[in-house]
C-alpha positions as CSV (number, residue, x, y, z in Angstrom):
1,M,-9.6,16.7,-29.8
2,P,-10.9,15.4,-33.1
3,D,-10.8,18.7,-34.9
4,E,-7.2,19.5,-34.1
5,R,-5.1,20.8,-37.0
6,F,-1.3,20.8,-37.3
7,Y,1.1,22.8,-39.4
8,L,4.7,22.0,-40.1
9,V,6.6,25.3,-39.9
10,K,10.2,26.3,-40.4
11,T,11.9,27.2,-37.2
12,E,13.1,30.5,-38.6
13,V,9.6,32.0,-38.6
14,L,8.7,31.0,-35.1
15,P,8.6,33.5,-32.2
16,E,11.6,33.2,-29.8
17,V,9.3,31.8,-27.1
18,F,8.9,28.5,-29.0
19,H,12.7,28.1,-29.5
20,R,13.1,28.6,-25.7
21,V,10.4,26.1,-24.9
22,M,12.1,23.5,-27.2
23,K,15.5,24.2,-25.6
24,A,14.0,23.8,-22.1
25,K,12.3,20.5,-23.1
26,Q,15.7,19.2,-24.4
27,L,17.4,20.2,-21.2
28,L,14.8,18.3,-19.2
29,S,14.8,15.2,-21.4
30,S,18.6,15.0,-21.5
31,G,18.8,15.4,-17.7
32,R,20.9,18.6,-17.9
33,A,18.1,20.3,-16.0
34,A,16.6,18.7,-12.9
35,S,13.4,20.6,-12.9
36,V,11.1,22.8,-15.0
37,S,12.2,25.8,-13.0
38,A,15.9,25.1,-13.7
39,A,15.2,24.5,-17.4
40,A,13.1,27.6,-17.8
41,R,15.7,29.7,-15.9
42,A,18.5,28.3,-18.1
43,V,16.8,29.4,-21.3
44,G,15.4,32.7,-20.1
45,L,11.8,31.6,-20.1
46,S,9.0,31.9,-17.5
47,R,7.6,28.7,-16.0
48,S,4.1,29.8,-17.1
49,A,5.2,30.2,-20.7
50,F,6.8,26.8,-20.6
51,Y,3.7,25.2,-19.3
52,K,1.5,27.1,-21.8
53,Y,3.4,25.8,-24.8
54,K,5.2,22.6,-23.8
55,D,2.4,20.3,-25.0
56,C,1.7,22.3,-28.2
57,I,5.1,22.3,-29.8
58,F,7.1,19.2,-31.0
59,E,10.2,18.8,-33.0
60,A,9.4,17.2,-36.4
61,Q,12.1,14.5,-37.0
62,R,12.3,11.8,-39.6
63,E,11.5,8.5,-38.1
64,G,12.6,5.1,-39.4
65,P,14.9,4.5,-42.3
66,V,16.6,7.5,-44.0
67,T,19.1,7.2,-46.9
68,L,22.1,9.6,-46.8
69,N,24.5,10.1,-49.7
70,A,28.0,10.9,-48.8
71,V,31.1,11.9,-50.7
72,L,34.2,10.8,-48.8
73,R,37.9,11.4,-49.3
74,D,39.6,8.3,-50.7
75,E,41.7,7.7,-47.6
76,K,42.1,5.0,-45.1
77,G,39.4,5.0,-42.4
78,A,37.0,7.5,-44.2
79,L,34.0,5.1,-44.2
80,Q,34.8,4.1,-40.7
81,T,34.7,7.8,-39.6
82,L,31.3,8.2,-41.2
83,L,29.9,5.0,-39.6
84,A,31.3,5.9,-36.2
85,G,29.5,9.2,-36.4
86,F,26.2,7.5,-37.0
87,S,26.9,5.1,-34.1
88,E,27.7,8.0,-31.8
89,A,24.4,9.6,-32.7
90,G,22.5,6.5,-31.8
91,A,21.5,5.6,-35.4
92,S,21.6,2.0,-36.6
93,V,23.2,1.4,-40.0
94,L,20.9,-0.7,-42.2
95,T,22.6,-0.8,-45.6
96,I,25.8,0.5,-47.2
97,H,26.4,0.9,-50.9
98,Q,29.8,2.2,-52.1
99,K,31.1,2.9,-55.6
100,S,34.7,2.3,-56.4
101,P,36.8,5.4,-55.6
102,H,37.7,7.8,-58.4
103,D,39.6,11.1,-58.6
104,G,40.4,10.9,-54.8
105,V,36.7,10.6,-53.7
106,A,34.4,7.7,-52.8
107,E,30.6,8.0,-53.1
108,V,28.7,6.1,-50.4
109,S,25.0,5.6,-49.8
110,V,24.1,4.7,-46.2
111,T,20.6,3.9,-45.0
112,I,20.1,4.4,-41.3
113,S,17.3,3.9,-38.8
114,T,16.8,7.2,-36.8
115,E,14.8,5.6,-34.1
116,G,16.6,6.1,-30.8
117,M,18.9,8.8,-32.0
118,G,20.1,11.1,-29.3
119,R,20.2,14.2,-31.5
120,H,18.3,15.5,-34.4
121,L,19.2,14.2,-37.8
122,D,20.1,17.6,-39.2
123,E,22.5,18.2,-36.2
124,T,24.1,14.8,-36.9
125,I,24.6,15.6,-40.6
126,A,26.2,19.0,-39.7
127,L,28.6,17.3,-37.2
128,L,29.6,14.7,-39.7
129,K,30.2,17.3,-42.4
130,G,32.7,18.8,-40.1
131,R,34.9,15.7,-40.1
132,S,37.9,15.9,-42.4
133,A,37.1,12.6,-44.2
134,V,33.6,13.8,-45.2
135,I,33.4,16.1,-48.2
136,D,29.6,16.2,-48.5
137,L,26.6,14.5,-46.8
138,Q,23.0,14.9,-47.9
139,I,19.7,13.3,-47.2
140,G,18.8,11.2,-50.2
141,T,15.9,12.1,-52.5
142,A,14.1,10.2,-55.2
143,E,16.7,11.6,-57.7
144,N,19.9,10.8,-55.7
145,T,19.3,7.8,-53.5
146,S,21.3,5.4,-55.7
147,V,25.1,6.0,-55.5
């Protein structure tokens, strides 16, 4: 429709039905649910609600190159741990800029391509922050993209 309008809305303010529709869509796209009935049942959603909203809600995800700024522990394999995490998520590393380590930390700026990632970028960042070698990891902004 030519007069369609879209809004980008934080997930916290959406009704639960939209969260369940997105979970069901993820189950279907990942192959963890073999049918719409199975996906809807797994997330506690009716099939009619799924069909009503499935084509109206989409996950907004950054596409293309994204620069991430990391603070890593100055230890053997720290950068490799970070890069392996991006690889596991399906991201392609485009550039790496690293400052000389100081005071036990190393600052690294990594630009990745998010196309083809198997999980959302925010989920990948959260998982990487949980690794012992990663002290901090943030999406770069105009103010902090150069490490």
